[in-house]
PQR file of N, CA, C, O and H, with PARSE charges and radii, in Angstrom:
ATOM      1  N   MET A   1    -114.613  63.392 101.684 -0.4000 1.5000
ATOM      2  CA  MET A   1    -114.217  62.981 100.371 -0.0000 2.0000
ATOM      3  C   MET A   1    -112.859  63.612 100.079  0.5500 1.7000
ATOM      4  O   MET A   1    -112.589  64.754 100.451 -0.5500 1.4000
ATOM      5  N   THR A   2    -112.041  62.861  99.427 -0.4000 1.5000
ATOM      6  CA  THR A   2    -110.739  63.351  98.990 -0.0000 2.0000
ATOM      7  C   THR A   2    -110.656  63.202  97.487  0.5500 1.7000
ATOM      8  O   THR A   2    -110.912  62.127  96.944 -0.5500 1.4000
ATOM      9  H   THR A   2    -112.260  61.933  99.125  0.4000 1.0000
ATOM     10  N   ALA A   3    -110.297  64.285  96.815 -0.4000 1.5000
ATOM     11  CA  ALA A   3    -110.114  64.247  95.366 -0.0000 2.0000
ATOM     12  C   ALA A   3    -108.657  64.570  95.070  0.5500 1.7000
ATOM     13  O   ALA A   3    -108.089  65.505  95.635 -0.5500 1.4000
ATOM     14  H   ALA A   3    -110.089  65.158  97.256  0.4000 1.0000
ATOM     15  N   VAL A   4    -108.065  63.790  94.183 -0.4000 1.5000
ATOM     16  CA  VAL A   4    -106.687  64.005  93.768 -0.0000 2.0000
ATOM     17  C   VAL A   4    -106.703  64.311  92.285  0.5500 1.7000
ATOM     18  O   VAL A   4    -107.327  63.596  91.501 -0.5500 1.4000
ATOM     19  H   VAL A   4    -108.527  63.031  93.725  0.4000 1.0000
ATOM     20  N   GLY A   5    -106.017  65.368  91.903 -0.4000 1.5000
ATOM     21  CA  GLY A   5    -105.957  65.738  90.492 -0.0000 2.0000
ATOM     22  C   GLY A   5    -105.300  67.084  90.327  0.5500 1.7000
ATOM     23  O   GLY A   5    -104.755  67.646  91.278 -0.5500 1.4000
ATOM     24  H   GLY A   5    -105.510  65.949  92.540  0.4000 1.0000
ATOM     25  N   HIS A   6    -105.353  67.596  89.123 -0.4000 1.5000
ATOM     26  CA  HIS A   6    -104.770  68.898  88.834 -0.0000 2.0000
ATOM     27  C   HIS A   6    -105.796  69.993  89.107  0.5500 1.7000
ATOM     28  O   HIS A   6    -106.952  69.883  88.700 -0.5500 1.4000
ATOM     29  H   HIS A   6    -105.795  67.140  88.351  0.4000 1.0000
ATOM     30  N   ALA A   7    -105.373  71.038  89.791 -0.4000 1.5000
ATOM     31  CA  ALA A   7    -106.256  72.153  90.143 -0.0000 2.0000
ATOM     32  C   ALA A   7    -105.813  73.415  89.417  0.5500 1.7000
ATOM     33  O   ALA A   7    -104.636  73.610  89.115 -0.5500 1.4000
ATOM     34  H   ALA A   7    -104.434  71.127  90.121  0.4000 1.0000
ATOM     35  N   ARG A   8    -106.807  74.268  89.148 -0.4000 1.5000
ATOM     36  CA  ARG A   8    -106.496  75.564  88.535 -0.0000 2.0000
ATOM     37  C   ARG A   8    -107.501  76.587  89.033  0.5500 1.7000
ATOM     38  O   ARG A   8    -108.656  76.261  89.310 -0.5500 1.4000
ATOM     39  H   ARG A   8    -107.763  74.109  89.394  0.4000 1.0000
ATOM     40  N   ALA A   9    -107.052  77.818  89.143 -0.4000 1.5000
ATOM     41  CA  ALA A   9    -107.925  78.918  89.530 -0.0000 2.0000
ATOM     42  C   ALA A   9    -108.734  79.363  88.315  0.5500 1.7000
ATOM     43  O   ALA A   9    -108.253  79.317  87.183 -0.5500 1.4000
ATOM     44  H   ALA A   9    -106.115  78.084  88.919  0.4000 1.0000
ATOM     45  N   VAL A  10    -109.963  79.792  88.565 -0.4000 1.5000
ATOM     46  CA  VAL A  10    -110.831  80.296  87.504 -0.0000 2.0000
ATOM     47  C   VAL A  10    -110.627  81.803  87.404  0.5500 1.7000
ATOM     48  O   VAL A  10    -110.704  82.516  88.405 -0.5500 1.4000
ATOM     49  H   VAL A  10    -110.354  79.829  89.485  0.4000 1.0000
ATOM     50  N   HIS A  11    -110.362  82.287  86.177 -0.4000 1.5000
ATOM     51  CA  HIS A  11    -110.122  83.713  85.970 -0.0000 2.0000
ATOM     52  C   HIS A  11    -111.072  84.356  84.969  0.5500 1.7000
ATOM     53  O   HIS A  11    -111.307  85.562  85.039 -0.5500 1.4000
ATOM     54  H   HIS A  11    -110.299  81.708  85.364  0.4000 1.0000
ATOM     55  N   THR A  12    -111.624  83.580  84.039 -0.4000 1.5000
ATOM     56  CA  THR A  12    -112.440  84.190  82.988 -0.0000 2.0000
ATOM     57  C   THR A  12    -113.856  84.489  83.493  0.5500 1.7000
ATOM     58  O   THR A  12    -114.438  83.684  84.219 -0.5500 1.4000
ATOM     59  H   THR A  12    -111.433  82.600  83.982  0.4000 1.0000
ATOM     60  N   PRO A  13    -114.403  85.634  83.112 -0.5600 1.5000
ATOM     61  CA  PRO A  13    -115.761  85.980  83.540  0.2800 2.0000
ATOM     62  C   PRO A  13    -116.807  84.964  83.068  0.5500 1.7000
ATOM     63  O   PRO A  13    -117.782  84.711  83.776 -0.5500 1.4000
ATOM     64  N   GLU A  14    -116.616  84.388  81.895 -0.4000 1.5000
ATOM     65  CA  GLU A  14    -117.578  83.411  81.376 -0.0000 2.0000
ATOM     66  C   GLU A  14    -117.633  82.161  82.245  0.5500 1.7000
ATOM     67  O   GLU A  14    -118.714  81.677  82.579 -0.5500 1.4000
ATOM     68  H   GLU A  14    -115.824  84.594  81.320  0.4000 1.0000
ATOM     69  N   GLU A  15    -116.472  81.644  82.607 -0.4000 1.5000
ATOM     70  CA  GLU A  15    -116.452  80.441  83.442 -0.0000 2.0000
ATOM     71  C   GLU A  15    -116.944  80.755  84.851  0.5500 1.7000
ATOM     72  O   GLU A  15    -117.637  79.940  85.460 -0.5500 1.4000
ATOM     73  H   GLU A  15    -115.594  82.038  82.336  0.4000 1.0000
ATOM     74  N   MET A  16    -116.594  81.917  85.368 -0.4000 1.5000
ATOM     75  CA  MET A  16    -117.060  82.323  86.697 -0.0000 2.0000
ATOM     76  C   MET A  16    -118.585  82.403  86.709  0.5500 1.7000
ATOM     77  O   MET A  16    -119.218  81.946  87.662 -0.5500 1.4000
ATOM     78  H   MET A  16    -116.030  82.579  84.873  0.4000 1.0000
ATOM     79  N   ALA A  17    -119.182  82.976  85.666 -0.4000 1.5000
ATOM     80  CA  ALA A  17    -120.640  83.086  85.586 -0.0000 2.0000
ATOM     81  C   ALA A  17    -121.286  81.699  85.554  0.5500 1.7000
ATOM     82  O   ALA A  17    -122.327  81.487  86.175 -0.5500 1.4000
ATOM     83  H   ALA A  17    -118.669  83.346  84.892  0.4000 1.0000
ATOM     84  N   ARG A  18    -120.678  80.761  84.839 -0.4000 1.5000
ATOM     85  CA  ARG A  18    -121.208  79.398  84.775 -0.0000 2.0000
ATOM     86  C   ARG A  18    -121.144  78.720  86.140  0.5500 1.7000
ATOM     87  O   ARG A  18    -122.090  78.040  86.539 -0.5500 1.4000
ATOM     88  H   ARG A  18    -119.832  80.934  84.334  0.4000 1.0000
ATOM     89  N   LEU A  19    -120.040  78.899  86.855 -0.4000 1.5000
ATOM     90  CA  LEU A  19    -119.871  78.260  88.162 -0.0000 2.0000
ATOM     91  C   LEU A  19    -120.804  78.851  89.209  0.5500 1.7000
ATOM     92  O   LEU A  19    -121.281  78.133  90.088 -0.5500 1.4000
ATOM     93  H   LEU A  19    -119.272  79.451  86.531  0.4000 1.0000
ATOM     94  N   ILE A  20    -121.065  80.141  89.127 -0.4000 1.5000
ATOM     95  CA  ILE A  20    -121.963  80.795  90.089 -0.0000 2.0000
ATOM     96  C   ILE A  20    -123.363  80.199  90.013  0.5500 1.7000
ATOM     97  O   ILE A  20    -124.082  80.169  91.012 -0.5500 1.4000
ATOM     98  H   ILE A  20    -120.677  80.724  88.413  0.4000 1.0000
ATOM     99  N   GLN A  21    -123.752  79.727  88.835 -0.4000 1.5000
ATOM    100  CA  GLN A  21    -125.094  79.164  88.640 -0.0000 2.0000
ATOM    101  C   GLN A  21    -125.235  77.735  89.169  0.5500 1.7000
ATOM    102  O   GLN A  21    -126.355  77.235  89.266 -0.5500 1.4000
ATOM    103  H   GLN A  21    -123.168  79.751  88.023  0.4000 1.0000
ATOM    104  N   LEU A  22    -124.143  77.070  89.510 -0.4000 1.5000
ATOM    105  CA  LEU A  22    -124.214  75.696  90.007 -0.0000 2.0000
ATOM    106  C   LEU A  22    -124.844  75.648  91.396  0.5500 1.7000
ATOM    107  O   LEU A  22    -124.676  76.585  92.177 -0.5500 1.4000
ATOM    108  H   LEU A  22    -123.232  77.476  89.431  0.4000 1.0000
ATOM    109  N   PRO A  23    -125.560  74.581  91.718 -0.5600 1.5000
ATOM    110  CA  PRO A  23    -126.198  74.473  93.034  0.2800 2.0000
ATOM    111  C   PRO A  23    -125.211  74.009  94.115  0.5500 1.7000
ATOM    112  O   PRO A  23    -125.401  72.956  94.723 -0.5500 1.4000
ATOM    113  N   LEU A  24    -124.171  74.793  94.346 -0.4000 1.5000
ATOM    114  CA  LEU A  24    -123.164  74.459  95.357 -0.0000 2.0000
ATOM    115  C   LEU A  24    -123.532  75.114  96.673  0.5500 1.7000
ATOM    116  O   LEU A  24    -123.907  76.286  96.707 -0.5500 1.4000
ATOM    117  H   LEU A  24    -124.017  75.649  93.853  0.4000 1.0000
ATOM    118  N   LEU A  25    -123.426  74.357  97.759 -0.4000 1.5000
ATOM    119  CA  LEU A  25    -123.744  74.881  99.084 -0.0000 2.0000
ATOM    120  C   LEU A  25    -122.488  74.917  99.936  0.5500 1.7000
ATOM    121  O   LEU A  25    -121.899  73.869 100.203 -0.5500 1.4000
ATOM    122  H   LEU A  25    -123.122  73.404  97.731  0.4000 1.0000
ATOM    123  N   PRO A  26    -122.059  76.109 100.373 -0.5600 1.5000
ATOM    124  CA  PRO A  26    -120.850  76.212 101.201  0.2800 2.0000
ATOM    125  C   PRO A  26    -121.096  75.673 102.606  0.5500 1.7000
ATOM    126  O   PRO A  26    -122.220  75.696 103.108 -0.5500 1.4000
ATOM    127  N   TRP A  27    -120.034  75.192 103.221 -0.4000 1.5000
ATOM    128  CA  TRP A  27    -120.119  74.716 104.594 -0.0000 2.0000
ATOM    129  C   TRP A  27    -119.878  75.835 105.591  0.5500 1.7000
ATOM    130  O   TRP A  27    -120.282  75.722 106.748 -0.5500 1.4000
ATOM    131  H   TRP A  27    -119.122  75.173 102.813  0.4000 1.0000
ATOM    132  N   ALA A  28    -119.240  76.897 105.175 -0.4000 1.5000
ATOM    133  CA  ALA A  28    -118.908  78.001 106.081 -0.0000 2.0000
ATOM    134  C   ALA A  28    -119.438  79.309 105.504  0.5500 1.7000
ATOM    135  O   ALA A  28    -119.563  79.440 104.286 -0.5500 1.4000
ATOM    136  H   ALA A  28    -118.913  76.989 104.235  0.4000 1.0000
ATOM    137  N   PRO A  29    -119.752  80.280 106.365 -0.5600 1.5000
ATOM    138  CA  PRO A  29    -120.248  81.567 105.874  0.2800 2.0000
ATOM    139  C   PRO A  29    -119.130  82.378 105.214  0.5500 1.7000
ATOM    140  O   PRO A  29    -117.947  82.074 105.368 -0.5500 1.4000
ATOM    141  N   GLY A  30    -119.526  83.399 104.487 -0.4000 1.5000
ATOM    142  CA  GLY A  30    -118.558  84.300 103.867 -0.0000 2.0000
ATOM    143  C   GLY A  30    -118.789  84.427 102.375  0.5500 1.7000
ATOM    144  O   GLY A  30    -119.586  83.696 101.786 -0.5500 1.4000
ATOM    145  H   GLY A  30    -120.487  83.646 104.362  0.4000 1.0000
ATOM    146  N   SER A  31    -118.075  85.374 101.772 -0.4000 1.5000
ATOM    147  CA  SER A  31    -118.231  85.600 100.339 -0.0000 2.0000
ATOM    148  C   SER A  31    -117.541  84.500  99.551  0.5500 1.7000
ATOM    149  O   SER A  31    -116.592  83.878 100.029 -0.5500 1.4000
ATOM    150  H   SER A  31    -117.428  85.967 102.251  0.4000 1.0000
ATOM    151  N   ARG A  32    -118.016  84.273  98.366 -0.4000 1.5000
ATOM    152  CA  ARG A  32    -117.456  83.248  97.484 -0.0000 2.0000
ATOM    153  C   ARG A  32    -117.071  83.901  96.168  0.5500 1.7000
ATOM    154  O   ARG A  32    -117.819  83.839  95.193 -0.5500 1.4000
ATOM    155  H   ARG A  32    -118.786  84.779  97.977  0.4000 1.0000
ATOM    156  N   ASP A  33    -115.918  84.520  96.144 -0.4000 1.5000
ATOM    157  CA  ASP A  33    -115.502  85.235  94.942 -0.0000 2.0000
ATOM    158  C   ASP A  33    -114.288  84.610  94.261  0.5500 1.7000
ATOM    159  O   ASP A  33    -113.734  85.193  93.329 -0.5500 1.4000
ATOM    160  H   ASP A  33    -115.310  84.570  96.936  0.4000 1.0000
ATOM    161  N   HIS A  34    -113.868  83.422  94.720 -0.4000 1.5000
ATOM    162  CA  HIS A  34    -112.779  82.681  94.088 -0.0000 2.0000
ATOM    163  C   HIS A  34    -113.234  81.241  93.861  0.5500 1.7000
ATOM    164  O   HIS A  34    -113.872  80.636  94.722 -0.5500 1.4000
ATOM    165  H   HIS A  34    -114.318  82.949  95.477  0.4000 1.0000
ATOM    166  N   TYR A  35    -112.902  80.711  92.703 -0.4000 1.5000
ATOM    167  CA  TYR A  35    -113.236  79.323  92.402 -0.0000 2.0000
ATOM    168  C   TYR A  35    -111.984  78.588  91.965  0.5500 1.7000
ATOM    169  O   TYR A  35    -111.152  79.125  91.233 -0.5500 1.4000
ATOM    170  H   TYR A  35    -112.384  81.202  92.003  0.4000 1.0000
ATOM    171  N   ILE A  36    -111.864  77.351  92.426 -0.4000 1.5000
ATOM    172  CA  ILE A  36    -110.791  76.455  92.015 -0.0000 2.0000
ATOM    173  C   ILE A  36    -111.458  75.243  91.382  0.5500 1.7000
ATOM    174  O   ILE A  36    -112.358  74.647  91.975 -0.5500 1.4000
ATOM    175  H   ILE A  36    -112.540  76.915  93.020  0.4000 1.0000
ATOM    176  N   VAL A  37    -111.024  74.879  90.191 -0.4000 1.5000
ATOM    177  CA  VAL A  37    -111.556  73.717  89.491 -0.0000 2.0000
ATOM    178  C   VAL A  37    -110.523  72.603  89.601  0.5500 1.7000
ATOM    179  O   VAL A  37    -109.342  72.806  89.319 -0.5500 1.4000
ATOM    180  H   VAL A  37    -110.293  75.363  89.710  0.4000 1.0000
ATOM    181  N   VAL A  38    -110.984  71.415  90.017 -0.4000 1.5000
ATOM    182  CA  VAL A  38    -110.104  70.255  90.133 -0.0000 2.0000
ATOM    183  C   VAL A  38    -110.535  69.210  89.105  0.5500 1.7000
ATOM    184  O   VAL A  38    -111.683  68.767  89.101 -0.5500 1.4000
ATOM    185  H   VAL A  38    -111.943  71.250  90.246  0.4000 1.0000
ATOM    186  N   ALA A  39    -109.614  68.828  88.246 -0.4000 1.5000
ATOM    187  CA  ALA A  39    -109.857  67.719  87.321 -0.0000 2.0000
ATOM    188  C   ALA A  39    -109.521  66.450  88.086  0.5500 1.7000
ATOM    189  O   ALA A  39    -108.373  66.006  88.099 -0.5500 1.4000
ATOM    190  H   ALA A  39    -108.682  69.188  88.249  0.4000 1.0000
ATOM    191  N   ALA A  40    -110.530  65.869  88.722 -0.4000 1.5000
ATOM    192  CA  ALA A  40    -110.318  64.731  89.617 -0.0000 2.0000
ATOM    193  C   ALA A  40    -109.855  63.506  88.844  0.5500 1.7000
ATOM    194  O   ALA A  40    -110.477  63.093  87.866 -0.5500 1.4000
ATOM    195  H   ALA A  40    -111.463  66.229  88.712  0.4000 1.0000
ATOM    196  N   GLU A  41    -108.762  62.943  89.300 -0.4000 1.5000
ATOM    197  CA  GLU A  41    -108.230  61.714  88.729 -0.0000 2.0000
ATOM    198  C   GLU A  41    -108.519  60.529  89.648  0.5500 1.7000
ATOM    199  O   GLU A  41    -108.581  59.383  89.204 -0.5500 1.4000
ATOM    200  H   GLU A  41    -108.256  63.279  90.095  0.4000 1.0000
ATOM    201  N   GLN A  42    -108.695  60.827  90.939 -0.4000 1.5000
ATOM    202  CA  GLN A  42    -109.005  59.788  91.921 -0.0000 2.0000
ATOM    203  C   GLN A  42    -109.886  60.414  92.992  0.5500 1.7000
ATOM    204  O   GLN A  42    -109.577  61.498  93.488 -0.5500 1.4000
ATOM    205  H   GLN A  42    -108.644  61.758  91.299  0.4000 1.0000
ATOM    206  N   VAL A  43    -110.978  59.748  93.357 -0.4000 1.5000
ATOM    207  CA  VAL A  43    -111.884  60.234  94.395 -0.0000 2.0000
ATOM    208  C   VAL A  43    -112.128  59.094  95.366  0.5500 1.7000
ATOM    209  O   VAL A  43    -112.474  57.985  94.961 -0.5500 1.4000
ATOM    210  H   VAL A  43    -111.229  58.868  92.955  0.4000 1.0000
ATOM    211  N   THR A  44    -111.943  59.376  96.669 -0.4000 1.5000
ATOM    212  CA  THR A  44    -112.189  58.383  97.710 -0.0000 2.0000
ATOM    213  C   THR A  44    -112.942  59.041  98.847  0.5500 1.7000
ATOM    214  O   THR A  44    -113.002  60.268  98.924 -0.5500 1.4000
ATOM    215  H   THR A  44    -111.661  60.278  96.998  0.4000 1.0000
ATOM    216  N   GLY A  45    -113.513  58.248  99.724 -0.4000 1.5000
ATOM    217  CA  GLY A  45    -114.166  58.781 100.911 -0.0000 2.0000
ATOM    218  C   GLY A  45    -115.637  58.425 100.965  0.5500 1.7000
ATOM    219  O   GLY A  45    -116.091  57.485 100.312 -0.5500 1.4000
ATOM    220  H   GLY A  45    -113.465  57.251  99.661  0.4000 1.0000
ATOM    221  N   ARG A  46    -116.370  59.187 101.750 -0.4000 1.5000
ATOM    222  CA  ARG A  46    -117.792  58.947 101.960 -0.0000 2.0000
ATOM    223  C   ARG A  46    -118.581  60.191 101.606  0.5500 1.7000
ATOM    224  O   ARG A  46    -118.091  61.313 101.733 -0.5500 1.4000
ATOM    225  H   ARG A  46    -116.001  59.950 102.280  0.4000 1.0000
ATOM    226  N   ARG A  47    -119.794  59.979 101.167 -0.4000 1.5000
ATOM    227  CA  ARG A  47    -120.674  61.108 100.846 -0.0000 2.0000
ATOM    228  C   ARG A  47    -121.321  61.596 102.134  0.5500 1.7000
ATOM    229  O   ARG A  47    -121.859  60.794 102.897 -0.5500 1.4000
ATOM    230  H   ARG A  47    -120.192  59.067 101.065  0.4000 1.0000
ATOM    231  N   ILE A  48    -121.276  62.883 102.383 -0.4000 1.5000
ATOM    232  CA  ILE A  48    -121.902  63.488 103.551 -0.0000 2.0000
ATOM    233  C   ILE A  48    -123.173  64.169 103.072  0.5500 1.7000
ATOM    234  O   ILE A  48    -123.137  65.010 102.174 -0.5500 1.4000
ATOM    235  H   ILE A  48    -120.838  63.535 101.763  0.4000 1.0000
ATOM    236  N   THR A  49    -124.290  63.804 103.673 -0.4000 1.5000
ATOM    237  CA  THR A  49    -125.575  64.401 103.299 -0.0000 2.0000
ATOM    238  C   THR A  49    -126.233  65.012 104.519  0.5500 1.7000
ATOM    239  O   THR A  49    -125.859  64.719 105.655 -0.5500 1.4000
ATOM    240  H   THR A  49    -124.319  63.121 104.403  0.4000 1.0000
ATOM    241  N   ALA A  50    -127.205  65.852 104.278 -0.4000 1.5000
ATOM    242  CA  ALA A  50    -127.952  66.459 105.375 -0.0000 2.0000
ATOM    243  C   ALA A  50    -128.799  65.400 106.056  0.5500 1.7000
ATOM    244  O   ALA A  50    -129.286  64.467 105.418 -0.5500 1.4000
ATOM    245  H   ALA A  50    -127.509  66.090 103.355  0.4000 1.0000
ATOM    246  N   ALA A  51    -128.967  65.558 107.361 -0.4000 1.5000
ATOM    247  CA  ALA A  51    -129.805  64.619 108.114 -0.0000 2.0000
ATOM    248  C   ALA A  51    -131.249  64.819 107.716  0.5500 1.7000
ATOM    249  O   ALA A  51    -131.665  65.954 107.484 -0.5500 1.4000
ATOM    250  H   ALA A  51    -128.571  66.316 107.880  0.4000 1.0000
ATOM    251  N   PRO A  52    -132.026  63.757 107.630 -0.5600 1.5000
ATOM    252  CA  PRO A  52    -133.442  63.894 107.272  0.2800 2.0000
ATOM    253  C   PRO A  52    -134.174  64.674 108.357  0.5500 1.7000
ATOM    254  O   PRO A  52    -133.873  64.534 109.543 -0.5500 1.4000
ATOM    255  N   THR A  53    -135.127  65.489 107.950 -0.4000 1.5000
ATOM    256  CA  THR A  53    -135.910  66.260 108.905 -0.0000 2.0000
ATOM    257  C   THR A  53    -137.275  65.596 109.079  0.5500 1.7000
ATOM    258  O   THR A  53    -137.819  64.996 108.152 -0.5500 1.4000
ATOM    259  H   THR A  53    -135.371  65.602 106.987  0.4000 1.0000
ATOM    260  N   SER A  54    -137.802  65.720 110.274 -0.4000 1.5000
ATOM    261  CA  SER A  54    -139.108  65.086 110.556 -0.0000 2.0000
ATOM    262  C   SER A  54    -140.212  66.088 110.478  0.5500 1.7000
ATOM    263  O   SER A  54    -141.375  65.743 110.684 -0.5500 1.4000
ATOM    264  H   SER A  54    -137.360  66.208 111.027  0.4000 1.0000
TER
END
């Protein structure tokens, strides 16, 4: 997926606390102590989902 829009770094503790509660799953290991918010103006691409398990 490609999103085009204006991006900004999150700095306030209130917004950081709200974002930490979202059900976001990282693709790579490591700490997640920085957040970037994108106000998407255009979104294209395909949705990638987990393969079904048997």
